[in-house]
C-alpha positions in Angstrom: 53.8 83.1 126.3 51.1 82.6 123.7 48.3 80.0 123.6 49.4 76.7 121.9 46.6 76.9 119.4 47.8 80.3 118.3 51.2 79.1 117.7 50.3 76.4 115.1 48.2 77.6 112.3 47.9 74.4 110.5 49.8 71.7 108.6 51.7 72.5 105.5 50.8 69.9 103.1 53.0 69.8 100.0 54.7 67.0 98.0 58.0 67.7 99.8 56.3 67.4 103.4 54.6 64.4 102.6 58.0 62.8 101.5 59.8 64.0 104.5 57.1 62.6 106.6 57.4 59.2 105.1 61.1 59.0 104.9 62.7 61.2 107.7 59.9 61.2 110.5 59.5 65.1 110.0 56.3 67.0 110.0 55.7 70.4 108.5 53.4 73.2 110.1 52.6 76.9 109.1 53.1 78.8 112.3 52.9 82.3 113.7 55.5 84.7 112.5 56.5 85.8 116.1 56.8 82.3 117.6 60.1 80.7 118.5 61.4 77.1 118.3 60.7 76.4 122.0 57.1 77.6 121.7 56.7 75.4 118.6 58.1 72.5 120.1 56.0 72.9 123.4 52.7 73.3 121.3 53.5 70.3 119.0 54.1 68.2 122.2 50.9 69.3 124.0 48.5 69.1 121.1 49.8 65.9 119.3 51.3 64.2 122.3 54.4 63.3 120.4 57.9 63.7 121.4 60.0 66.3 119.4 63.8 65.9 118.6 64.4 69.1 116.7 62.6 72.1 115.1 63.7 74.2 112.0 62.1 77.4 111.0 62.0 79.3 107.9 60.3 82.5 107.1 59.0 82.8 103.4 58.4 86.3 102.0 55.3 87.4 100.5 55.1 87.6 96.7 53.9 90.2 94.4 50.4 89.6 93.0 48.6 91.3 90.3 44.9 91.4 89.3 44.5 93.5 86.3 46.3 96.8 86.9 46.1 96.5 90.7 49.3 95.2 92.4 49.4 93.9 95.9 51.5 91.6 98.0 50.8 88.4 99.8 51.6 87.9 103.5 54.8 86.8 104.8 54.6 83.3 106.5 56.6 81.0 108.7 57.1 77.5 108.3 58.4 75.1 111.0 59.9 71.5 110.1 59.5 69.3 113.2 61.7 66.2 113.5 60.0 63.6 115.6 61.8 61.2 117.9 62.0 57.5 116.6 58.7 55.6 117.2 56.5 58.8 117.3 53.9 59.7 114.6 51.4 62.5 113.9 48.6 61.5 111.4 46.7 64.4 110.0 44.2 62.4 108.1 43.5 58.9 109.6 41.3 56.6 107.6 41.8 58.5 104.3 
């Protein structure tokens, strides 16, 4: 099993994730590509001390990028949408 701090890379702060956090009590994270739902659930519960109800994952493919004549690809990345139990909250930026 991986270290819990290697499973979760950071929050996914988008307009949609902010809306999900306010309305559906769901939080979005960028996670390691090889991590599974059980590892993600345990990492969130241990790091943020919040109870998790469900985890959904999504692998986003890298896109083709071009700089001048050079063509490259951005990396594939994995996103996890974590549904928290009622009454639980995770605050990323408190006091802002």
